[in-house]
mmCIF file of the N, C-alpha and C atoms, coordinates in Angstrom:
data_MODEL
# 
_entry.id   MODEL 
# 
loop_
_atom_site.group_PDB 
_atom_site.id 
_atom_site.type_symbol 
_atom_site.label_atom_id 
_atom_site.label_alt_id 
_atom_site.label_comp_id 
_atom_site.label_asym_id 
_atom_site.label_entity_id 
_atom_site.label_seq_id 
_atom_site.pdbx_PDB_ins_code 
_atom_site.Cartn_x 
_atom_site.Cartn_y 
_atom_site.Cartn_z 
_atom_site.occupancy 
_atom_site.B_iso_or_equiv 
_atom_site.pdbx_formal_charge 
_atom_site.auth_seq_id 
_atom_site.auth_comp_id 
_atom_site.auth_asym_id 
_atom_site.auth_atom_id 
_atom_site.pdbx_PDB_model_num 
ATOM 1   N N  . MET A 1 1  ? 5.997   -10.103 -30.244 1.00 0.00 ? 1  MET A N  1 
ATOM 2   C CA . MET A 1 1  ? 5.372   -8.878  -29.825 1.00 0.00 ? 1  MET A CA 1 
ATOM 3   C C  . MET A 1 1  ? 4.013   -9.091  -29.143 1.00 0.00 ? 1  MET A C  1 
ATOM 4   N N  . SER A 1 2  ? 3.254   -10.126 -29.583 1.00 0.00 ? 2  SER A N  1 
ATOM 5   C CA . SER A 1 2  ? 2.000   -10.417 -28.940 1.00 0.00 ? 2  SER A CA 1 
ATOM 6   C C  . SER A 1 2  ? 2.167   -10.791 -27.487 1.00 0.00 ? 2  SER A C  1 
ATOM 7   N N  . ASP A 1 3  ? 3.283   -11.441 -27.142 1.00 0.00 ? 3  ASP A N  1 
ATOM 8   C CA . ASP A 1 3  ? 3.578   -11.792 -25.743 1.00 0.00 ? 3  ASP A CA 1 
ATOM 9   C C  . ASP A 1 3  ? 3.672   -10.531 -24.925 1.00 0.00 ? 3  ASP A C  1 
ATOM 10  N N  . THR A 1 4  ? 4.317   -9.495  -25.464 1.00 0.00 ? 4  THR A N  1 
ATOM 11  C CA . THR A 1 4  ? 4.415   -8.206  -24.745 1.00 0.00 ? 4  THR A CA 1 
ATOM 12  C C  . THR A 1 4  ? 3.038   -7.602  -24.494 1.00 0.00 ? 4  THR A C  1 
ATOM 13  N N  . HIS A 1 5  ? 2.172   -7.645  -25.497 1.00 0.00 ? 5  HIS A N  1 
ATOM 14  C CA . HIS A 1 5  ? 0.845   -7.125  -25.307 1.00 0.00 ? 5  HIS A CA 1 
ATOM 15  C C  . HIS A 1 5  ? 0.070   -7.885  -24.230 1.00 0.00 ? 5  HIS A C  1 
ATOM 16  N N  . GLY A 1 6  ? 0.269   -9.196  -24.235 1.00 0.00 ? 6  GLY A N  1 
ATOM 17  C CA . GLY A 1 6  ? -0.361  -10.035 -23.203 1.00 0.00 ? 6  GLY A CA 1 
ATOM 18  C C  . GLY A 1 6  ? 0.135   -9.705  -21.820 1.00 0.00 ? 6  GLY A C  1 
ATOM 19  N N  . ARG A 1 7  ? 1.417   -9.467  -21.690 1.00 0.00 ? 7  ARG A N  1 
ATOM 20  C CA . ARG A 1 7  ? 1.987   -9.120  -20.390 1.00 0.00 ? 7  ARG A CA 1 
ATOM 21  C C  . ARG A 1 7  ? 1.514   -7.754  -19.910 1.00 0.00 ? 7  ARG A C  1 
ATOM 22  N N  . VAL A 1 8  ? 1.414   -6.781  -20.826 1.00 0.00 ? 8  VAL A N  1 
ATOM 23  C CA . VAL A 1 8  ? 0.896   -5.467  -20.501 1.00 0.00 ? 8  VAL A CA 1 
ATOM 24  C C  . VAL A 1 8  ? -0.560  -5.555  -20.074 1.00 0.00 ? 8  VAL A C  1 
ATOM 25  N N  . ALA A 1 9  ? -1.359  -6.382  -20.766 1.00 0.00 ? 9  ALA A N  1 
ATOM 26  C CA . ALA A 1 9  ? -2.744  -6.569  -20.397 1.00 0.00 ? 9  ALA A CA 1 
ATOM 27  C C  . ALA A 1 9  ? -2.843  -7.174  -19.015 1.00 0.00 ? 9  ALA A C  1 
ATOM 28  N N  . GLU A 1 10 ? -1.957  -8.133  -18.719 1.00 0.00 ? 10 GLU A N  1 
ATOM 29  C CA . GLU A 1 10 ? -1.934  -8.750  -17.398 1.00 0.00 ? 10 GLU A CA 1 
ATOM 30  C C  . GLU A 1 10 ? -1.607  -7.727  -16.326 1.00 0.00 ? 10 GLU A C  1 
ATOM 31  N N  . LEU A 1 11 ? -0.660  -6.818  -16.613 1.00 0.00 ? 11 LEU A N  1 
ATOM 32  C CA . LEU A 1 11 ? -0.298  -5.801  -15.646 1.00 0.00 ? 11 LEU A CA 1 
ATOM 33  C C  . LEU A 1 11 ? -1.479  -4.872  -15.360 1.00 0.00 ? 11 LEU A C  1 
ATOM 34  N N  . HIS A 1 12 ? -2.206  -4.484  -16.436 1.00 0.00 ? 12 HIS A N  1 
ATOM 35  C CA . HIS A 1 12 ? -3.352  -3.650  -16.265 1.00 0.00 ? 12 HIS A CA 1 
ATOM 36  C C  . HIS A 1 12 ? -4.410  -4.331  -15.410 1.00 0.00 ? 12 HIS A C  1 
ATOM 37  N N  . SER A 1 13 ? -4.612  -5.630  -15.641 1.00 0.00 ? 13 SER A N  1 
ATOM 38  C CA . SER A 1 13 ? -5.537  -6.392  -14.869 1.00 0.00 ? 13 SER A CA 1 
ATOM 39  C C  . SER A 1 13 ? -5.146  -6.456  -13.377 1.00 0.00 ? 13 SER A C  1 
ATOM 40  N N  . LEU A 1 14 ? -3.902  -6.672  -13.117 1.00 0.00 ? 14 LEU A N  1 
ATOM 41  C CA . LEU A 1 14 ? -3.418  -6.707  -11.732 1.00 0.00 ? 14 LEU A CA 1 
ATOM 42  C C  . LEU A 1 14 ? -3.599  -5.356  -11.035 1.00 0.00 ? 14 LEU A C  1 
ATOM 43  N N  . ARG A 1 15 ? -3.298  -4.311  -11.749 1.00 0.00 ? 15 ARG A N  1 
ATOM 44  C CA . ARG A 1 15 ? -3.494  -2.939  -11.166 1.00 0.00 ? 15 ARG A CA 1 
ATOM 45  C C  . ARG A 1 15 ? -4.966  -2.652  -10.883 1.00 0.00 ? 15 ARG A C  1 
ATOM 46  N N  . ALA A 1 16 ? -5.837  -3.069  -11.786 1.00 0.00 ? 16 ALA A N  1 
ATOM 47  C CA . ALA A 1 16 ? -7.264  -2.881  -11.561 1.00 0.00 ? 16 ALA A CA 1 
ATOM 48  C C  . ALA A 1 16 ? -7.747  -3.648  -10.371 1.00 0.00 ? 16 ALA A C  1 
ATOM 49  N N  . ALA A 1 17 ? -7.221  -4.853  -10.188 1.00 0.00 ? 17 ALA A N  1 
ATOM 50  C CA . ALA A 1 17 ? -7.578  -5.687  -9.038  1.00 0.00 ? 17 ALA A CA 1 
ATOM 51  C C  . ALA A 1 17 ? -7.071  -5.035  -7.735  1.00 0.00 ? 17 ALA A C  1 
ATOM 52  N N  . ALA A 1 18 ? -5.927  -4.442  -7.760  1.00 0.00 ? 18 ALA A N  1 
ATOM 53  C CA . ALA A 1 18 ? -5.372  -3.738  -6.568  1.00 0.00 ? 18 ALA A CA 1 
ATOM 54  C C  . ALA A 1 18 ? -6.237  -2.563  -6.223  1.00 0.00 ? 18 ALA A C  1 
ATOM 55  N N  . VAL A 1 19 ? -6.727  -1.854  -7.198  1.00 0.00 ? 19 VAL A N  1 
ATOM 56  C CA . VAL A 1 19 ? -7.569  -0.682  -6.939  1.00 0.00 ? 19 VAL A CA 1 
ATOM 57  C C  . VAL A 1 19 ? -8.926  -1.105  -6.375  1.00 0.00 ? 19 VAL A C  1 
ATOM 58  N N  . ARG A 1 20 ? -9.461  -2.228  -6.856  1.00 0.00 ? 20 ARG A N  1 
ATOM 59  C CA . ARG A 1 20 ? -10.746 -2.725  -6.368  1.00 0.00 ? 20 ARG A CA 1 
ATOM 60  C C  . ARG A 1 20 ? -10.654 -3.129  -4.905  1.00 0.00 ? 20 ARG A C  1 
ATOM 61  N N  . GLY A 1 21 ? -9.536  -3.622  -4.508  1.00 0.00 ? 21 GLY A N  1 
ATOM 62  C CA . GLY A 1 21 ? -9.375  -4.072  -3.110  1.00 0.00 ? 21 GLY A CA 1 
ATOM 63  C C  . GLY A 1 21 ? -9.499  -5.578  -3.018  1.00 0.00 ? 21 GLY A C  1 
ATOM 64  N N  . PRO A 1 22 ? -9.448  -6.094  -1.784  1.00 0.00 ? 22 PRO A N  1 
ATOM 65  C CA . PRO A 1 22 ? -9.418  -7.522  -1.592  1.00 0.00 ? 22 PRO A CA 1 
ATOM 66  C C  . PRO A 1 22 ? -10.659 -8.247  -2.113  1.00 0.00 ? 22 PRO A C  1 
ATOM 67  N N  . SER A 1 23 ? -11.845 -7.697  -1.833  1.00 0.00 ? 23 SER A N  1 
ATOM 68  C CA . SER A 1 23 ? -13.076 -8.295  -2.317  1.00 0.00 ? 23 SER A CA 1 
ATOM 69  C C  . SER A 1 23 ? -14.249 -7.391  -1.988  1.00 0.00 ? 23 SER A C  1 
ATOM 70  N N  . GLU A 1 24 ? -15.322 -7.586  -2.670  1.00 0.00 ? 24 GLU A N  1 
ATOM 71  C CA . GLU A 1 24 ? -16.553 -6.799  -2.396  1.00 0.00 ? 24 GLU A CA 1 
ATOM 72  C C  . GLU A 1 24 ? -17.041 -7.106  -0.971  1.00 0.00 ? 24 GLU A C  1 
ATOM 73  N N  . ARG A 1 25 ? -16.873 -8.341  -0.531  1.00 0.00 ? 25 ARG A N  1 
ATOM 74  C CA . ARG A 1 25 ? -17.282 -8.739  0.831   1.00 0.00 ? 25 ARG A CA 1 
ATOM 75  C C  . ARG A 1 25 ? -16.478 -7.962  1.862   1.00 0.00 ? 25 ARG A C  1 
ATOM 76  N N  . ALA A 1 26 ? -15.161 -7.817  1.640   1.00 0.00 ? 26 ALA A N  1 
ATOM 77  C CA . ALA A 1 26 ? -14.347 -7.077  2.580   1.00 0.00 ? 26 ALA A CA 1 
ATOM 78  C C  . ALA A 1 26 ? -14.734 -5.575  2.628   1.00 0.00 ? 26 ALA A C  1 
ATOM 79  N N  . THR A 1 27 ? -15.068 -5.050  1.476   1.00 0.00 ? 27 THR A N  1 
ATOM 80  C CA . THR A 1 27 ? -15.527 -3.658  1.418   1.00 0.00 ? 27 THR A CA 1 
ATOM 81  C C  . THR A 1 27 ? -16.847 -3.476  2.177   1.00 0.00 ? 27 THR A C  1 
ATOM 82  N N  . ARG A 1 28 ? -17.760 -4.384  1.987   1.00 0.00 ? 28 ARG A N  1 
ATOM 83  C CA . ARG A 1 28 ? -19.046 -4.342  2.713   1.00 0.00 ? 28 ARG A CA 1 
ATOM 84  C C  . ARG A 1 28 ? -18.833 -4.434  4.215   1.00 0.00 ? 28 ARG A C  1 
ATOM 85  N N  . ALA A 1 29 ? -17.910 -5.327  4.625   1.00 0.00 ? 29 ALA A N  1 
ATOM 86  C CA . ALA A 1 29 ? -17.630 -5.489  6.065   1.00 0.00 ? 29 ALA A CA 1 
ATOM 87  C C  . ALA A 1 29 ? -17.041 -4.208  6.631   1.00 0.00 ? 29 ALA A C  1 
ATOM 88  N N  . GLN A 1 30 ? -16.179 -3.558  5.882   1.00 0.00 ? 30 GLN A N  1 
ATOM 89  C CA . GLN A 1 30 ? -15.548 -2.310  6.344   1.00 0.00 ? 30 GLN A CA 1 
ATOM 90  C C  . GLN A 1 30 ? -16.601 -1.238  6.504   1.00 0.00 ? 30 GLN A C  1 
ATOM 91  N N  . ARG A 1 31 ? -17.483 -1.135  5.540   1.00 0.00 ? 31 ARG A N  1 
ATOM 92  C CA . ARG A 1 31 ? -18.581 -0.138  5.602   1.00 0.00 ? 31 ARG A CA 1 
ATOM 93  C C  . ARG A 1 31 ? -19.567 -0.435  6.714   1.00 0.00 ? 31 ARG A C  1 
ATOM 94  N N  . ALA A 1 32 ? -19.819 -1.738  6.964   1.00 0.00 ? 32 ALA A N  1 
ATOM 95  C CA . ALA A 1 32 ? -20.742 -2.148  8.038   1.00 0.00 ? 32 ALA A CA 1 
ATOM 96  C C  . ALA A 1 32 ? -20.210 -1.698  9.401   1.00 0.00 ? 32 ALA A C  1 
ATOM 97  N N  . LYS A 1 33 ? -18.905 -1.550  9.500   1.00 0.00 ? 33 LYS A N  1 
ATOM 98  C CA . LYS A 1 33 ? -18.295 -1.026  10.758  1.00 0.00 ? 33 LYS A CA 1 
ATOM 99  C C  . LYS A 1 33 ? -18.278 0.467   10.797  1.00 0.00 ? 33 LYS A C  1 
ATOM 100 N N  . GLY A 1 34 ? -18.858 1.122   9.764   1.00 0.00 ? 34 GLY A N  1 
ATOM 101 C CA . GLY A 1 34 ? -18.849 2.545   9.702   1.00 0.00 ? 34 GLY A CA 1 
ATOM 102 C C  . GLY A 1 34 ? -17.539 3.153   9.264   1.00 0.00 ? 34 GLY A C  1 
ATOM 103 N N  . LYS A 1 35 ? -16.732 2.359   8.568   1.00 0.00 ? 35 LYS A N  1 
ATOM 104 C CA . LYS A 1 35 ? -15.404 2.792   8.132   1.00 0.00 ? 35 LYS A CA 1 
ATOM 105 C C  . LYS A 1 35 ? -15.340 2.953   6.643   1.00 0.00 ? 35 LYS A C  1 
ATOM 106 N N  . LEU A 1 36 ? -14.436 3.792   6.173   1.00 0.00 ? 36 LEU A N  1 
ATOM 107 C CA . LEU A 1 36 ? -14.152 3.954   4.757   1.00 0.00 ? 36 LEU A CA 1 
ATOM 108 C C  . LEU A 1 36 ? -12.999 3.025   4.382   1.00 0.00 ? 36 LEU A C  1 
ATOM 109 N N  . THR A 1 37 ? -12.908 2.755   3.071   1.00 0.00 ? 37 THR A N  1 
ATOM 110 C CA . THR A 1 37 ? -11.753 1.989   2.608   1.00 0.00 ? 37 THR A CA 1 
ATOM 111 C C  . THR A 1 37 ? -10.512 2.871   2.604   1.00 0.00 ? 37 THR A C  1 
ATOM 112 N N  . VAL A 1 38 ? -9.344  2.294   2.458   1.00 0.00 ? 38 VAL A N  1 
ATOM 113 C CA . VAL A 1 38 ? -8.122  3.031   2.466   1.00 0.00 ? 38 VAL A CA 1 
ATOM 114 C C  . VAL A 1 38 ? -8.150  4.088   1.345   1.00 0.00 ? 38 VAL A C  1 
ATOM 115 N N  . ARG A 1 39 ? -8.524  3.683   0.154   1.00 0.00 ? 39 ARG A N  1 
ATOM 116 C CA . ARG A 1 39 ? -8.560  4.623   -0.981  1.00 0.00 ? 39 ARG A CA 1 
ATOM 117 C C  . ARG A 1 39 ? -9.546  5.746   -0.722  1.00 0.00 ? 39 ARG A C  1 
ATOM 118 N N  . GLU A 1 40 ? -10.671 5.475   -0.134  1.00 0.00 ? 40 GLU A N  1 
ATOM 119 C CA . GLU A 1 40 ? -11.667 6.523   0.210   1.00 0.00 ? 40 GLU A CA 1 
ATOM 120 C C  . GLU A 1 40 ? -11.080 7.530   1.205   1.00 0.00 ? 40 GLU A C  1 
ATOM 121 N N  . ARG A 1 41 ? -10.349 7.021   2.202   1.00 0.00 ? 41 ARG A N  1 
ATOM 122 C CA . ARG A 1 41 ? -9.740  7.907   3.171   1.00 0.00 ? 41 ARG A CA 1 
ATOM 123 C C  . ARG A 1 41 ? -8.677  8.772   2.508   1.00 0.00 ? 41 ARG A C  1 
ATOM 124 N N  . ILE A 1 42 ? -7.889  8.185   1.659   1.00 0.00 ? 42 ILE A N  1 
ATOM 125 C CA . ILE A 1 42 ? -6.847  8.979   0.954   1.00 0.00 ? 42 ILE A CA 1 
ATOM 126 C C  . ILE A 1 42 ? -7.494  10.084  0.102   1.00 0.00 ? 42 ILE A C  1 
ATOM 127 N N  . GLU A 1 43 ? -8.569  9.738   -0.607  1.00 0.00 ? 43 GLU A N  1 
ATOM 128 C CA . GLU A 1 43 ? -9.241  10.737  -1.435  1.00 0.00 ? 43 GLU A CA 1 
ATOM 129 C C  . GLU A 1 43 ? -9.775  11.919  -0.566  1.00 0.00 ? 43 GLU A C  1 
ATOM 130 N N  . LEU A 1 44 ? -10.253 11.643  0.615   1.00 0.00 ? 44 LEU A N  1 
ATOM 131 C CA . LEU A 1 44 ? -10.722 12.698  1.501   1.00 0.00 ? 44 LEU A CA 1 
ATOM 132 C C  . LEU A 1 44 ? -9.597  13.521  2.079   1.00 0.00 ? 44 LEU A C  1 
ATOM 133 N N  . LEU A 1 45 ? -8.523  12.902  2.349   1.00 0.00 ? 45 LEU A N  1 
ATOM 134 C CA . LEU A 1 45 ? -7.370  13.537  2.996   1.00 0.00 ? 45 LEU A CA 1 
ATOM 135 C C  . LEU A 1 45 ? -6.573  14.442  2.093   1.00 0.00 ? 45 LEU A C  1 
ATOM 136 N N  . LEU A 1 46 ? -6.386  14.045  0.863   1.00 0.00 ? 46 LEU A N  1 
ATOM 137 C CA . LEU A 1 46 ? -5.467  14.730  -0.059  1.00 0.00 ? 46 LEU A CA 1 
ATOM 138 C C  . LEU A 1 46 ? -6.191  15.441  -1.185  1.00 0.00 ? 46 LEU A C  1 
ATOM 139 N N  . ASP A 1 47 ? -5.539  16.416  -1.781  1.00 0.00 ? 47 ASP A N  1 
ATOM 140 C CA . ASP A 1 47 ? -6.060  17.074  -2.918  1.00 0.00 ? 47 ASP A CA 1 
ATOM 141 C C  . ASP A 1 47 ? -6.113  16.185  -4.106  1.00 0.00 ? 47 ASP A C  1 
ATOM 142 N N  . PRO A 1 48 ? -7.122  16.305  -4.979  1.00 0.00 ? 48 PRO A N  1 
ATOM 143 C CA . PRO A 1 48 ? -7.189  15.449  -6.189  1.00 0.00 ? 48 PRO A CA 1 
ATOM 144 C C  . PRO A 1 48 ? -5.937  15.552  -7.039  1.00 0.00 ? 48 PRO A C  1 
ATOM 145 N N  . GLY A 1 49 ? -5.424  14.393  -7.432  1.00 0.00 ? 49 GLY A N  1 
ATOM 146 C CA . GLY A 1 49 ? -4.235  14.330  -8.288  1.00 0.00 ? 49 GLY A CA 1 
ATOM 147 C C  . GLY A 1 49 ? -2.915  14.532  -7.565  1.00 0.00 ? 49 GLY A C  1 
ATOM 148 N N  . SER A 1 50 ? -2.958  14.691  -6.226  1.00 0.00 ? 50 SER A N  1 
ATOM 149 C CA . SER A 1 50 ? -1.694  14.960  -5.519  1.00 0.00 ? 50 SER A CA 1 
ATOM 150 C C  . SER A 1 50 ? -1.049  13.707  -4.953  1.00 0.00 ? 50 SER A C  1 
ATOM 151 N N  . PHE A 1 51 ? -1.759  12.561  -5.027  1.00 0.00 ? 51 PHE A N  1 
ATOM 152 C CA . PHE A 1 51 ? -1.246  11.328  -4.478  1.00 0.00 ? 51 PHE A CA 1 
ATOM 153 C C  . PHE A 1 51 ? -0.750  10.402  -5.574  1.00 0.00 ? 51 PHE A C  1 
ATOM 154 N N  . ARG A 1 52 ? 0.417   9.911   -5.410  1.00 0.00 ? 52 ARG A N  1 
ATOM 155 C CA . ARG A 1 52 ? 1.004   8.975   -6.372  1.00 0.00 ? 52 ARG A CA 1 
ATOM 156 C C  . ARG A 1 52 ? 1.369   7.698   -5.608  1.00 0.00 ? 52 ARG A C  1 
ATOM 157 N N  . GLU A 1 53 ? 0.662   6.614   -5.917  1.00 0.00 ? 53 GLU A N  1 
ATOM 158 C CA . GLU A 1 53 ? 0.875   5.362   -5.194  1.00 0.00 ? 53 GLU A CA 1 
ATOM 159 C C  . GLU A 1 53 ? 2.214   4.737   -5.649  1.00 0.00 ? 53 GLU A C  1 
ATOM 160 N N  . VAL A 1 54 ? 2.948   4.225   -4.678  1.00 0.00 ? 54 VAL A N  1 
ATOM 161 C CA . VAL A 1 54 ? 4.217   3.581   -4.947  1.00 0.00 ? 54 VAL A CA 1 
ATOM 162 C C  . VAL A 1 54 ? 4.100   2.106   -4.564  1.00 0.00 ? 54 VAL A C  1 
ATOM 163 N N  . GLU A 1 55 ? 4.615   1.248   -5.407  1.00 0.00 ? 55 GLU A N  1 
ATOM 164 C CA . GLU A 1 55 ? 4.614   -0.228  -5.166  1.00 0.00 ? 55 GLU A CA 1 
ATOM 165 C C  . GLU A 1 55 ? 3.165   -0.710  -4.963  1.00 0.00 ? 55 GLU A C  1 
ATOM 166 N N  . GLN A 1 56 ? 2.314   -0.381  -5.916  1.00 0.00 ? 56 GLN A N  1 
ATOM 167 C CA . GLN A 1 56 ? 0.895   -0.746  -5.813  1.00 0.00 ? 56 GLN A CA 1 
ATOM 168 C C  . GLN A 1 56 ? 0.719   -2.261  -5.786  1.00 0.00 ? 56 GLN A C  1 
ATOM 169 N N  . LEU A 1 57 ? 1.585   -3.028  -6.364  1.00 0.00 ? 57 LEU A N  1 
ATOM 170 C CA . LEU A 1 57 ? 1.413   -4.479  -6.423  1.00 0.00 ? 57 LEU A CA 1 
ATOM 171 C C  . LEU A 1 57 ? 2.219   -5.240  -5.391  1.00 0.00 ? 57 LEU A C  1 
ATOM 172 N N  . ARG A 1 58 ? 2.816   -4.537  -4.445  1.00 0.00 ? 58 ARG A N  1 
ATOM 173 C CA . ARG A 1 58 ? 3.626   -5.109  -3.405  1.00 0.00 ? 58 ARG A CA 1 
ATOM 174 C C  . ARG A 1 58 ? 2.794   -5.962  -2.478  1.00 0.00 ? 58 ARG A C  1 
ATOM 175 N N  . ARG A 1 59 ? 3.304   -7.070  -2.043  1.00 0.00 ? 59 ARG A N  1 
ATOM 176 C CA . ARG A 1 59 ? 2.614   -7.978  -1.085  1.00 0.00 ? 59 ARG A CA 1 
ATOM 177 C C  . ARG A 1 59 ? 3.318   -7.972  0.260   1.00 0.00 ? 59 ARG A C  1 
ATOM 178 N N  . HIS A 1 60 ? 2.599   -8.117  1.314   1.00 0.00 ? 60 HIS A N  1 
ATOM 179 C CA . HIS A 1 60 ? 3.245   -8.160  2.636   1.00 0.00 ? 60 HIS A CA 1 
ATOM 180 C C  . HIS A 1 60 ? 3.937   -9.517  2.821   1.00 0.00 ? 60 HIS A C  1 
ATOM 181 N N  . ARG A 1 61 ? 4.848   -9.543  3.788   1.00 0.00 ? 61 ARG A N  1 
ATOM 182 C CA . ARG A 1 61 ? 5.562   -10.764 4.119   1.00 0.00 ? 61 ARG A CA 1 
ATOM 183 C C  . ARG A 1 61 ? 5.336   -11.136 5.569   1.00 0.00 ? 61 ARG A C  1 
ATOM 184 N N  . ALA A 1 62 ? 4.244   -10.658 6.133   1.00 0.00 ? 62 ALA A N  1 
ATOM 185 C CA . ALA A 1 62 ? 3.970   -10.941 7.530   1.00 0.00 ? 62 ALA A CA 1 
ATOM 186 C C  . ALA A 1 62 ? 3.580   -12.397 7.752   1.00 0.00 ? 62 ALA A C  1 
ATOM 187 N N  . THR A 1 63 ? 3.988   -12.912 8.881   1.00 0.00 ? 63 THR A N  1 
ATOM 188 C CA . THR A 1 63 ? 3.627   -14.262 9.262   1.00 0.00 ? 63 THR A CA 1 
ATOM 189 C C  . THR A 1 63 ? 3.046   -14.259 10.657  1.00 0.00 ? 63 THR A C  1 
ATOM 190 N N  . GLY A 1 64 ? 2.364   -15.299 11.009  1.00 0.00 ? 64 GLY A N  1 
ATOM 191 C CA . GLY A 1 64 ? 1.734   -15.336 12.333  1.00 0.00 ? 64 GLY A CA 1 
ATOM 192 C C  . GLY A 1 64 ? 0.293   -14.852 12.204  1.00 0.00 ? 64 GLY A C  1 
ATOM 193 N N  . PHE A 1 65 ? -0.519  -15.338 13.140  1.00 0.00 ? 65 PHE A N  1 
ATOM 194 C CA . PHE A 1 65 ? -1.947  -14.970 13.185  1.00 0.00 ? 65 PHE A CA 1 
ATOM 195 C C  . PHE A 1 65 ? -2.658  -15.286 11.865  1.00 0.00 ? 65 PHE A C  1 
ATOM 196 N N  . GLY A 1 66 ? -2.133  -16.224 11.071  1.00 0.00 ? 66 GLY A N  1 
ATOM 197 C CA . GLY A 1 66 ? -2.758  -16.584 9.801   1.00 0.00 ? 66 GLY A CA 1 
ATOM 198 C C  . GLY A 1 66 ? -2.505  -15.627 8.662   1.00 0.00 ? 66 GLY A C  1 
ATOM 199 N N  . LEU A 1 67 ? -1.691  -14.634 8.874   1.00 0.00 ? 67 LEU A N  1 
ATOM 200 C CA . LEU A 1 67 ? -1.443  -13.607 7.827   1.00 0.00 ? 67 LEU A CA 1 
ATOM 201 C C  . LEU A 1 67 ? -0.704  -14.169 6.636   1.00 0.00 ? 67 LEU A C  1 
ATOM 202 N N  . GLU A 1 68 ? 0.063   -15.233 6.832   1.00 0.00 ? 68 GLU A N  1 
ATOM 203 C CA . GLU A 1 68 ? 0.846   -15.785 5.726   1.00 0.00 ? 68 GLU A CA 1 
ATOM 204 C C  . GLU A 1 68 ? -0.040  -16.362 4.640   1.00 0.00 ? 68 GLU A C  1 
ATOM 205 N N  . THR A 1 69 ? -1.339  -16.629 4.975   1.00 0.00 ? 69 THR A N  1 
ATOM 206 C CA . THR A 1 69 ? -2.254  -17.184 3.974   1.00 0.00 ? 69 THR A CA 1 
ATOM 207 C C  . THR A 1 69 ? -3.075  -16.103 3.269   1.00 0.00 ? 69 THR A C  1 
ATOM 208 N N  . LYS A 1 70 ? -2.893  -14.835 3.682   1.00 0.00 ? 70 LYS A N  1 
ATOM 209 C CA . LYS A 1 70 ? -3.671  -13.755 3.082   1.00 0.00 ? 70 LYS A CA 1 
ATOM 210 C C  . LYS A 1 70 ? -2.820  -12.904 2.168   1.00 0.00 ? 70 LYS A C  1 
ATOM 211 N N  . LYS A 1 71 ? -3.438  -12.362 1.160   1.00 0.00 ? 71 LYS A N  1 
ATOM 212 C CA . LYS A 1 71 ? -2.689  -11.451 0.247   1.00 0.00 ? 71 LYS A CA 1 
ATOM 213 C C  . LYS A 1 71 ? -2.621  -10.107 0.823   1.00 0.00 ? 71 LYS A C  1 
# 
């Protein structure tokens, strides 16, 4: 049973990391360009509580231009 608790804790940690975004540096760079993050844009666009994210932990499979090395 403790393994299950560990796996659930790991899932919560992964979800929290997805919500935080790629890095604080990336967020600062986005804001330096005068842009909002994706989550900030969604919050402005939609009514509170009306958005349900699907496949939050999904990773892209793009290759080329160095994208295969990025999450």
